C-alpha positions in Angstrom: 0.0 0.0 0.0 1.1 3.5 -0.7 -0.1 6.8 0.9 0.1 10.3 -0.4 -1.2 13.7 0.7 -1.9 16.9 -1.0 -3.3 20.4 -0.4 -6.5 21.0 -2.3 -7.4 24.4 -3.8 -7.9 27.2 -1.3 -11.4 27.5 -2.8 -12.5 24.5 -0.8 -12.9 24.0 2.9 -10.6 21.0 3.2 -7.0 21.8 4.1 -5.4 18.5 3.2 -6.4 15.2 1.6 -4.6 11.9 2.4 -5.2 8.9 0.2 -4.0 5.3 0.7 -4.0 3.1 -2.4 -3.5 -0.6 -2.8 -2.4 -1.1 -6.4 -5.1 0.7 -8.5 -7.7 0.6 -5.7 -8.5 3.2 -3.0 -8.0 1.8 0.5 -8.8 5.0 2.4 -9.3 8.7 2.1 -8.9 11.2 4.9 -9.9 14.9 4.7 -8.6 17.5 7.1 -11.3 20.2 7.4 -14.4 20.5 5.4 -17.9 19.2 6.0 -17.3 16.1 8.2 -20.5 14.1 7.4 -20.2 14.6 3.6 -16.5 13.9 3.5 -16.7 10.8 5.7 -19.5 9.6 3.3 -17.4 10.2 0.3 -14.5 8.4 1.9 -16.6 5.3 2.5 -18.2 5.4 -0.9 -14.9 5.4 -2.8 -13.2 2.7 -0.7 -12.5 -0.3 -2.9 -13.1 1.6 -6.1 -10.4 1.9 -8.7 -8.6 5.3 -9.0 -10.0 5.9 -12.5 -13.5 5.0 -11.5 -13.3 7.5 -8.6 -11.9 10.2 -10.8 -14.8 9.7 -13.3 -17.4 9.8 -10.5 -16.1 12.9 -8.7 -14.5 15.2 -11.4 -16.3 18.4 -12.1 -18.5 18.4 -9.0 -19.0 22.0 -7.8 -19.8 23.4 -4.3 -22.2 26.2 -4.4 -21.0 28.9 -6.8 -17.4 27.7 -6.6 -15.8 26.1 -9.7 -14.6 23.1 -7.7 -15.4 21.1 -4.5 -13.7 18.7 -2.1 -14.7 15.7 -4.2 -13.5 17.4 -7.4 -10.2 18.2 -5.6 -9.9 14.5 -4.7 -10.4 13.6 -8.3 -7.8 16.1 -9.4 -5.3 14.8 -6.8 -5.9 11.2 -8.0 -5.4 12.2 -11.6 -2.1 13.9 -10.7 -1.0 10.8 -8.7 -1.7 8.6 -11.8 0.2 10.9 -14.1 3.2 11.1 -11.8 3.3 7.3 -11.1 2.7 6.3 -14.7 5.7 8.4 -15.7 7.8 6.8 -13.0 6.7 3.3 -14.1 7.6 4.0 -17.7 11.0 5.3 -16.7 11.7 2.2 -14.6 10.8 -0.1 -17.5 13.4 1.5 -19.8 
């Protein structure tokens, strides 16, 4: 298993998001700050889903009049994780 953390956009209430993955599946997600009930619910709903499945479910969700949300920021962080790790995997195979 691998864990990584990132700071979401300052436009959302969460201050930090920590994700633990097991291969291509999400094991856990922890949000620091934000709306506790909603974020605990999101964390439970994405557990066991693939990273790409989670990105597809959450990308583009808005919060009120903001152009993003905590779920959207999770999707963006997961996309960045995939991009960075795919590049590392490709370099290691050369």
